[in-house]
N, C-alpha and C positions, 0 to 999 in steps of 0.2 A: 582306610576306614576310621582308624583311631584318630587320625589327624583332624577329621571333621567333627568328632565328638569331644575333642579336648576343650574347646571353649565352653561347651555345655557342662562338662565335668567340673571345670574350674568354677563356674557359676554355682553349681550345686554345692561344692565344698565350701565356698565362701559363704553361701547362705546357711549351711549347717553350722559353721563356726560362729557366725553372728547370732544365730538363734540361741546359742548357749550364753551369749553375753548378757549380763544383767545391768545394762546401762540405764541410768535415770538422768534426765536433763531438765534444764530450765533456761529460758532466755530472758526472764524478768525477775531475777534475784535482786534482793535489796541489800545494798551496802551503804553504811553511813560512817562518817568520821567526824570527830570533834577534837578541836585543839584550842578550846576556849580557856580563857584565864578570867578569874573573878574580877569584877569591876570594869571589864572591857566588853566591847561588842562580841557577840557570839561568833565563833569561827567554826562553822559546821556545814556539812553538805551531805547530799544523799543521791544515790544512783538507784533507779528502779529497773535498770536494764542490763544487769550483770548476767552473763551466760555461765552456766556451770554444768559439769558432768560428774556423776558419781557411779563408779563401777562396784556394785555390791559383792561381786565374787572375789575382789581383791582388796577393797577398801580404798582404792585410788580415788582421789578427788581433785578436780581442777576447776578454776574459775577465771574468767576474763572480763574486764570491764573497760569501756572506753573512758578515758580520763575526762574528756569533755562532756560526758554524761552526768557528771556530778553537778547538782543544782544547789545554789546558795540562796539564802533569803535576800541578800544584797547583790545586785547585778555587778557592781563595781568590784566586790570581793571575788566573785566568780571570774571576772576578767583578769584580775591580778593573779589569782591562783593558776589559771591556764597559761598566761603569758610570762609571768615573772618567776613563779615557783616551780611548777612541775613541767613547764615548757611542753604543753600537750601537742603542739604541732610537731615537735621533734620526737617526743615520746608519747604517742597517742594511746597506748594501752598499759594497763596494770594487770598482772597475772599472778596466779597462785597455782602451784602444782605440788601435790603432796598426797598424804595417806592418812586415813583414820587408823590410829594405832590399834593393833590387835582386834580388828573388826570381824564380827561374826553376825551375819545377816539373820541367823536364826534366833539371836538374842534381842532383836529389835521388835518392839511392840508399840502400841499406842501410848504407852507411858514413856515419858522422856528418860533417856539414859545419858549419863555424862560420859563423854569420850574426849580423847585428845587427838587433835589433827596437827600433824607436823609436815612442813614442806618448805618450798622456796617461794618467796614473794619477790616479784620483779616489778620495780617502779623506777621511773626516771633513769632507765638504763642500768640500774644496779640491782643485784639479786642478794637477798639476805634470807637466811634460815629463820623461820618463825614457828612458834608452837601456840596452839589455841585450845582453850577448853571450850567444848561445844556440847550442845544437847542434840540428840538424834531420836527420832521416833517415826513410826509409820502412821500415815493418815490415808486410810483407804488403800489404794494401790500406789501411793506416793510416799516419798521419804521427806521428812522435815529436818533440816539441819540449821541450827542457829548458834552463834557464839560471838566471841570477841577476842581481841588481842590489841597490843599497843606497839607502836613503832616510833622511832626517832627520825625526824626529817633528815638529820645529818648522816644517818646510816645509808641513805639513798642519794646523797650528794645534793640534797635540796637545801639551799641557803636561805635563811630568813634574815632580811636586812636588819641592821642594828636599830633603825628607826622604829620598827614594829616588833622587834624581838620580845619585848615585855608584854605584848598583846597576844602572843601566840604561845601555847604550851610547849614545853620541851618534848613531851610525849603525846603522840596523837592516838586517841582511842578509836578503834575500828570495830564496828558491829556489823554482823551479816545475818541474813535470814533467807533461806532457800526452800522452796517447795519443788521437789524434783519428781517428774513423772516418767514412767517407763517409756523408753524410746521405741 
């Protein structure tokens, strides 16, 4: 008799556990980066399809973007970015997995609060620890998280050819903006 009820009991327990989860998600987060140098053509791109998950009970935050999802103003620059720099066929995803430091959901209101998000950024097959100053707030039943950080291409094994090295910044500025809704 117990054998027949075991699958039903398992489903009930899994449902109860997930009911306590406070996950907020988006599939259309915005990530921009810029590596422009004065007096040269803008080196900037944007992805409007970054997926992210925020677990408010723990402060855990993760994001994933398809590298080919970044759009440049100049098509040729986008092609060079994908083929020569980030090798997006070989390394199709960039991801971040981290945590909002000392997160307390009860302290988040409609007023923006400054927080620090620390975690591992994986790009071009390399992982590096990054820290970001971010703003977090509630917007109705959703969380808004936005912030920025900078990285060096060389930290991720991305080589900038000498011929264009003066046209690309040593540090790439990354800005992100997410509106995460309850799952």
